[in-house]
N, C-alpha and C positions, 0 to 999 in steps of 0.2 A: 651484474659483477661480467657475465659472458659478455655483453657489448664490449666492456671493457677492457678482456682477456685476448679482442679481437683487435684493439687498436694496439696499432703499431708500436708506438712508444712503450705503451706496459707491459707488449706481450716482450718486448725486447728485455727489458726490466725483469719481469718474470722469468725469464728463460736462461738469464745467466746462475740460478739456482736449479733449474726442473729442465729434465731432458725434453727431447723433440716426441718420443714414445708416448712420456708421459702428457705430455699437451694434449695428444691425440686421444688420450683414453679419457680426459679432462671433458675434454669437449664431447667426445661420444658418450659419456655419462648426463653430462649436461644436456644436452640434444633431444637422450630419451627422456631423462627427467620433467623438463618441460615438454614434450608430445604425450606424457602419462601424468599426468599430475592429479587427475583423476581417480586413474585404476594405474596395474602398474606390469611392465615385464619382467619375467627372469629371465634373467644369465648365466646361464649351464656354463659354470665355468669350464674351461679347456683347459689340456691336462699343460705343460708349463711347453713343451716341446712342439703344439700345435698352436697356431697362428686364427685358427676359425672360432668362433662360439656360436653355440644354438642359441636362438630365440624362442621362446612362446609366451603367448597372452595367456596374464592372470587378470583378478578383479579383485584384490584387494586383502587375501589373503594369500598373496606371496609380494615379495619384494625383486627388488633387483640390486645388484652389489658393481661398487665400479672397480675395475682393473688396475687403478692407479693407486701407487704407494702413498698410505696414509701422511707420510712426512713429506710429499712432492705435493699432493693435494691441501697441507696446513699452509704450506710453503705458496700457494697459487692462493688462499682464502686470505693469504696477510696484506691482499693489496686495501683493503678498509678494512675498520673497525669492525661492522657491522655485520660482514661475513666473517671476520675472525671469531666474533663473537658465536655467530651462529653455528659453526662450526665445531667452536668448542661442544657447545649443548650438544650434538647429533652426533658426534663423530661415533660415540662407541655406538651407538646405536646403529652406524650404517657400517662399521665395519664389523659387528658382530657377525655369528655363524647361523647361520638362517638355513631351514630346511629348503633343499634343491626342488622340491615339487610334491604336489599333492602327494597325501596318502595318512594315514596312521599315524595317530601323538605319537606312540613309542616305540615306531621304525623311524622317523626322522624326518616324516611327513607334517601337512599341515592342514586342518579342512574345518571349516565352517560351519560343519555339522557338528561336530563334536568341542564341549563347549566344558571350562572349569581350569582351574590350575592345584596339580595338574589335570588335564581332560582324559576321559576315560582312555584306557589300555585297550587295546585288540582284543585282547580276550574277552574282557569286560564287555564288548561291543555285541561279541556272538554269541555270550551266555543271555545276555539282555532278547537279542535277537529271538533266542528258543522262547525264552520267557510270555514275548508280549508278542510272536510276529502274529497268532492264528486269532490273537483279538484285537489287534491294532495296527493298520496301516504302518509301513516304516518312513513311505516314499512321502510324507505329509507331517513328518516330526523332525526334529532334532533333540540332540542326547546332552544334557547338562550334567557332572557331577562336582557335590561336593562335599568340604567334613566338616561337622561340627562338632565338636567335645572327641574327639577319637572316635563317630560314626561317620563313616561315608553314607551320602544321600543322593540317589539319582531323580534328575527330573528328566519326565518328557516332553519337551514341549513341542503341542500340535498346532497345528498351522487350522487346519479344519476338519471339523467332525464328521467331513461329509465323505462319503462314498465318494465323489465326483472327482476326485483327487486321481484315484483308482483307474474312472470312467476315462479320465482327459491321458493319463498315462498310456493307457491300451490305444488309444486312438493314434499315437504318434506310427509314424513308419517305423516299423523294428529294424529295417537295413538301414536306416540313417538314424533314429535318436536314441544314442547310445551314453550311459549315465557317465557324464563328463567330471563331472564334479565330486562326486560322492565317494569313496576310494573301498567303498563295502559294497560297490556296485548294484544300489537301489534306486538311488535320483538322480536325477537328472535336472540340467535349467533346463526352464520351460518359459513361456512369455504365447500371450494372444492380445492381440491389440485391434480394435476397430480405430479407423483413420480416413481423412481425407486430404488431401495433396493441396501442400500448402505450396501456390504457383510462384509466389512472391521470391520466396526464400527457394524455390528449387533454382528456380531464375538466376536468382543473386550464385549459389553455389555453381551454376553451369558458368555462369563466367568468371569464376573463379579457378573453374579446373582447366579451360580453356588457355589461361596464363600462369598455370601451374609451373609448367616447364620452363619461363621467363625465372619466376621466382626461385626456383630450383640455384639457378646460376647466380642470385645474388646472396645465399647462402655462406658464412666467412670460410667456409672450408675447398671452396669453390677454387676448382684451379689446382688443389695442394694431390690431386692423386697421381698413380704414376704415368710416368710420359705426358706428364703436362695434361692427363687427361680433367677436358673443363668441371666435368659431374662432381669428380673430387671422390674421395674416398669412401663415404657415407651414401652412396646415393647406387642404384641400378641402372647399368647399360644404356636398359632399353625403358623410356617411363609410358609407363601404362595410364591413360587419362582417366581417370573414374567417373563413374556416371550415378550422378549423385540424386536423388529423390526428398524432397522434404516433406512433411508428414505432421499434419495437425492432429493430436491422440483427442479422440473421443471419451473412448473406455480403453485402459492400458491395466494387465494383470501379467503380474512377471516376476519370475524367483529371483531376481538380480535387476539392479538398477540402471540402464543402462538407458544412455542420451541418444543412440542409434546402434546400428547395426547392419552388418553383410548377408544380403540374400541372394541365394542358400549360403547358409553356412557347410555345403559338402564339396571338396574338391571336384570330385566326378561330374555334381551338377553343372558346377560352376564349367568345368570346362565343357560342358556339352551346352548350356543354356546363357555363360555368360551368368554376370553380377549387378547387382546395383549396391549403391552406399544409399542406405534410409538414415536418415537424420530425422528426430522428432522437433521440429519447431519450439515445440511450447513443453517440453516435457520437461525441461528445468530453466525454465523462464522464470524470473520474481523481478518486482520493479526496481527499479534503478534509482538506490537512494543512499543518503547518508545520514545515520541515527543520526550523527554529531551534528547534522546540520539542514534541520526540517527544510529548510527554504532555499536549499542549494536548487541554483536555476537548470540545473542539467538533468532532477526528479523525472520521475515518470508521474502521474497524477491519478490516483486510486480515486475514483468514485462510488461511493455505496449510493444505490437508488431507495434501500430499503433498511432506514435509521433506527427501525427496532433492532436491525442485527448488528450494531455497532459491536454485542462484545466481542464479536469475531476480530474486528478490526483491532481490538483494544489487546487483543492476547498477540495477536502479529507485531505489534509495536511494541510488545513489552518483548517479545523472543526475540526481535531483530534488535534489540538496546536501545531504543527511544525513550530520553528520560524522561519524558513526560507523562510515563503509563511503567507503575512499580505493579508488584503483587497486591500489596495495598488496596493502589486502587483499584483492579479489579476484583478483589473479593468484597471490595465495597460497592459493586454496580447493583445490587440487587438490594442491598443497605437500606432502611429506613430513610438514615442523614437525618439522625433526630437533635434538633436545635435545642438547645441551654438557655432558656430566657434569663437564668441566675447570672450567668453567663457571658451571656451573651456572645457565644462559641456555635459552634455545629458540625456537625462530620461532614468531612468536604473529600468527594473524589474527581480525578480528567474523566472517570469513566460513566459517562452522563448518558441518560437514557438514548437520547439523540449524541452524536460526534458531535460535536461541536467546533468551527476552524481555527478556534481560537487555543487550540490543546494542537503541541506539537507531533507532524506526522497524520492531522486529519485536513485534507484537501478545501473541504467544502462543508458548512451543516446542510447535511440530507433532507430530503422531502422532495424534490425534483429533479435529483436523479440524471435520467440519461438525457435530461436536456439540458443540463448542469455540465453534461459530459460534452455536448454537442458544443458550446462555447470553448469551453477547454481545447474542444482538439481545433474551432476556429482557430483559435491563438496559436495552439502550434503549428499548425499548417502555416499561418502566416508568419511567424516567425524565421520556421524555415527557410518561406520562402522569399526572404530578406535578407538573411543572414548567413544561412550555407551557400558553399562553395564549394568549387571543382576539388577535390581529395578533401576536402574539410569540413563533413555533417555533423555540426557541435549541436546542431538542434533535431531533436526526430520528431515526425510526423506520425509515427506508429501508434495504431487507435486499434486495442483489444479490450475482448468479449468475450467470456469464459464462462464454461456450465463449472462452479466451484466446488459441487459436492463431487462432479467426478476429478476434478482435479486434487482436491485434497484427498482421496482415494487412490489416488493413483500416486499420490504423498507420500503414503503409510498411514492416513490419519486415520481416528474412526471416526467416523459420519453415522450421526443419533434422526433420523427423520421421524418427525412427528407430525404426519399430514395433517390431523384434525386436533393441532393444539390452540386453533382460536373457536375451538366448540369445548372441549376438554381439557381443565387446567390438570385433571387430574392425569392424566396421560402423557402429561409432561412431566412428570413432577414421577411417575412411574417408570421412564424411560432410564435408560444407564444414569446416575445422578455421575458430572465428570469433576474430581477432584480436584483440591489448589494445590497442586505439586506437578511440576515440570521433570520428567524425566531424563536423566544424564545423558540417553537417548537424542532426544528432542533438541538439549541445550545444543550439544553438539554438531546436530543437524544445522540448525538456526547461527553456528559459530560460525559455523563454513559458510552458509550463503552470505553472512555479514563478511565473511572477510572476500570472498568474490565480489560479494558490492562495492566494496572499498575499492577494489583493486580497479572496477570498475569507473569508478569515480575520481580517482588519482590517471586513470587511462583521457579522462574526460578533460582535466587540468591540464592533460599535458597538450592534447587538442587544440582545446582555447589558447595557449599555448606560442603553437605553430602558426595559429591562425592570427595571434595578433601580429605578428613579423612579417606574414604575407597581404594580411589587409588590415593595415591599422587603420585606417578611417573605415570601415565597417566593425570593427574590436568596439572603438571607441563610440560609436554609435549602439553598439549591442550594450556596452557598459551602463552607456547614459538613460536607455529604457530598461534595463534592469531597475537601474536607482532612482530611476522616478524624478530625474532632473529638473525638469518640465518646467518653466516657471512661468505659469497661466498667471498671475496676478501681476509679475509687472507688464506681461502683454494687455491683461484689463486693465491696468492703470493709463497706459496710452493708446488703449483705443477709441477710436472717434466715429464717432456714426453721422454722418450726409446732415446736411441740412434737410428740415420738416420732416426728418424721422418722427419726431414722438408725437407728431398729430397723427401716425396713423397705427395702424392696430400692436399688439405686443406680440404677435404671430409675425409680424413683418419683420420689429427691429431683432424679435431671437434670430429667426433665420439668418437676416443679413450676418448679425455674428455669428450665430452659428459656422456660415460655410470659409469666414476669415479663420475661424480656429482650428477649423478640418484642415486647411491646407498647411496652417502652421505646425501646427502640433501631430506626428505618427502614432501618438500613444493614445488619442482617440479613435476610437470604434463606433460606429453611430448605427442604428436604423430605425425604423419605421415599421408601424401597425399600417398598412397600405394607407397614412395620412402624410407621406411624405411632403407630396405637393399642398395639400390647405394647411402643411405649417410654413411653408414660404422655406424649405430647406435646401431649396437651386436645384440642380442637372447633376445627380451622383456622376456620371456619366464613366469616366473609367477608374473612378475610386471601388467601384462594385466588388463586393468579395464573393466570385463563382470558383467552379472547375476550371482549371486553367491559368486563374488567375485569382493563386490567394496571398496575393499580394497588398488586394483590395481591402479598405477601413470601412465598407459601408455596406450592412447586410438588406437584403431583401424579404422581410419576414413576413410578410401575406398577413391577412387578419387573424393574428395568432400573438396575441395581446399578452398572455403568461409562459408562451414558448418565448417570447421576444427576452421577457425581462429575465428566466429561467435562463436562456444563453449568455446574457449580461454578467448576471451572476456569476458565471460558468468562468467567462471574458476573465472578468476584475478577480476571480478566486485564480486563475492560471498565475499570472503575480500581478500582485494589485498596485505596482507603482509602473507597471510597463502597459497598462492595458488601465484606458480610463471610458469604459462604454456609455453610451448616451443609446436611449430610448426615447423615442415621441410617440404619441398616441392621442386620442380627445380624451381631455379630463372628464371625468365622471363620478362623484363624492358618490361611494357606495356604504350604506349605514345597514348593520346587520343587525338585527332585532329579532324576538321570537312575538308569535299569538298570544294574546292575552287582555285582561284590561285590568285597571288601577283600582286599589281600597278605596271604599266609601269614605265619604270624609272624613276628618279629624276630629276628634273628640275635645272635649273643651280645655282650654286654661294650659294649653302643653306651651314649652319655649321651644325644643328643637324638633324637628322634622328629620328625619335620616331616609334616602330613599334608598333602594338596593332592590335587585333582581337574582333569582337563580340562587344559585348555591351560599352568596353571602347574607343571604335573606333572613338564616337561624342565627351566625352571627350579632345581626344587625336588631333583632329582637332581643338576645338577652342582653345583648350593650343597655338597649332601652329602657329594658328593666330592670339594670342595674344602677344607670341613671334616674330614672326617676325615684328609686329606692335611696337615692341620696340627697334627695328632694328637688330633683332639673327634670318637670313633666317631660316626657320625649314619645314620640308615638312615631312608626313606621310605616310607609305609604310603599309598598310593592308596583314597579313597574316595569314590566316584563319588555312591553314593546311603546318606544318613543313614539312612533307614527301613531297609533293607535288616540295616546294620550293628549297628541297637538290638534284629532278631528274632535277633540271633545267643546263644550263652550265654557268663554271666557269663564260665565261663573264655577263649573264643576275646578276648572284649573285651579282658579286662584284660592277657594276654598280647598281642595287638596295637599298645594305644596306654600300655598301664599299667608297662610293664618301665621305665622310662626317667624320668629324675627331671628332664626338660624334655621336655613334647609343645607341641609349637606350630603353627599350622594357618597355612597361606598359601595366601591365594585372591585375586585381584584382583575381589573385591566386599566388600559390608558385612559384619562379622563377625557374623553375626544369631545362631548358634546354636552356635559353637566353646565361647563359654564352660563347656559341658556337657562338653567332654571332653578341653580343653586347660589349657596353664599359661599358654598365651599366642599372641597371633595375631598375623600379617603381611597386612593387609585396608588397602581404600579408607577415608576417612574424611572424604569430598570429593567432589563431583561427579567425573564421569568431562573428556573433550577430545576435541574431534575432530583425529585427526593417525593418522598411521601407527603401526600399534599397537605395533611394537617401539621406537618411541621413547616411547611412552605408559608402559611399564614402568619406564623412565630416569625419565620426568618425575614419576611420582607412586615414584618408591624402590621396587621391584617386579622389578627384574631382576635376577639371580645376585647379583651383587656387594653390591647393598643389602640382599640376605638374608643373607648371609654375615656383612656388618657388623653388622645390628640383631640378627643371634643370638649372636653374641660380643661385644655391650656389655650383652645380657640375660645371658649365663649369669655376667660378670665382676661384673657391679653384684650379682647372686644370692646371688655367696661371699662376698658383705661383710656380706652380712644374718646375723642371727641369729634371724629367726623366717622361716615361710614366707609369702609375700606372695598375694593373690587374682590371679585371671588379669587382664591388663593387654594395651593394644596397643602393639607396639611400634612405634616411629616412626623 
């Protein structure tokens, strides 16, 4: 609206019913409002015959009011339907009579130390001070008054039972620290912090400050001052360049929520020693996200290294409005999620034990943590290097890591540490049990954060629109990357190998094809774990991703196969369509098995052999008992180590597993190698699920009853066939 007000045509139209002074008052109010969206300033209204106003700072328990007449304001707001509707909504509150300053509530003042509707009067406050002053420090308390069924109730809210509050207060310089918030003269605001300098943001602020004077001249009221004053009526005659220092907070304790401060805060000290504007660069940071668009490209990517701490991420998703996470999901986090075999239904939740990237707001399934984050950071750096242009930083390459506990405490959260939780479950349960309710204050806090993030998303969308007009080809190239429009299939269909390639090793032809692909498709990002040369992938040359050349698309991983795979996962998770990672190493098949030995040879006259191991043995034995009881003799072979079994004589192996017509493996895992030994397998053919173990066996039809049903159905189907069939997975 303000930009429209400064438009010449719009202004001319509006001023037909609004005088010039009202217009000035409106701009005055709008500028003050926009400059103080987080805090407020009180404008002490001057007597009608005076032109000046007194201004002083406030922190949320004060408000400022406009000097423009409500009818003129309404005329200005009629520019659009949205502003007119908004004005109608807030008009009464804007023009209501408000306390002019801090003070006791019953004397026309306001104070956030005295709560209630109505709050306690000065006389009540003084009386309570006499009654509790000798037993309770008033410096770390608030007083609340409520009325219930005709009885008045007072509550004293204690911030801390420790005497350290008094000690800290007494340490303040007596000639400097004056109670500036409490009308009783007892309490004053305090803050204590441990920080380190944020050099990057300090440099950015210094650069901004160096250009501030030129920015002032770009404001709408520039040149509107008396005698053609270039600065205009709202600026000081002399511009004092601010001295900014940005700080990263390590630990923060304060009685108010500041995003920065001016140090020192006392005029006489400022005059003698100067001052600095301190900004806390990580105090109000939060992920830039759009809960309505979890895959929005401009978002920050959050990677959780410790997957078992997923409930923290789930709570944040819920509070910030992601539709993928509900209170029901949160409550089911520790639920066993029972499976009902009769109906085939089960209790389900998106709040799995480990966060899964299929859930909106989860960037990547944890397990490789910091290395996944390295992959995402590489992706962000490369995209920023490719697409950011002068004055158009549409992709952030910022990388953040932080002490979550300290940040959560600084933001007002209760943090419960259970340092021996890995050794004592009782100590976890004896810690304060959190409730499944969210306070209105917490909801309001996150609602404000989400609103701020919505504005950031809108700002990014606007920046992208400006970017598209100035750099049309780059913009289209970026959209193609995001959409994953590379046509690999068409390229491969038309690709021709040179004569003689068919007679060479496959790594020769793979290398030849790779070199063609990497030149054609910029979405490919490749790397080799010290075997780039042996795999015939060619000279990486100018495509190497390294410091100073983030446009590169080939990484030198060294002998770090696992790190290479994890980084590649992070690259793919950054934007699955924009990045297609390629890894190369020497291929070795690893087979996991445990030490042990097989069961002695089978008994007589069995029809079915079930081979199993580890946890499934109990189910297998029970299934064999049921099948034998039904007239189908069945025995069980325990095979905890395939390697040791393969080392036995052929006679022994045939005696153990070849004496029955049906040899069926049973394992709650993928059926990797069982086709060598069995005619069929009962195994997993999908990802698992985060739930109680016994319920998961039923969920995936791997419990005893399901095993019996699958074997009976398999044997019955084979009895009707005229020829032997190959190995098969029983479902």
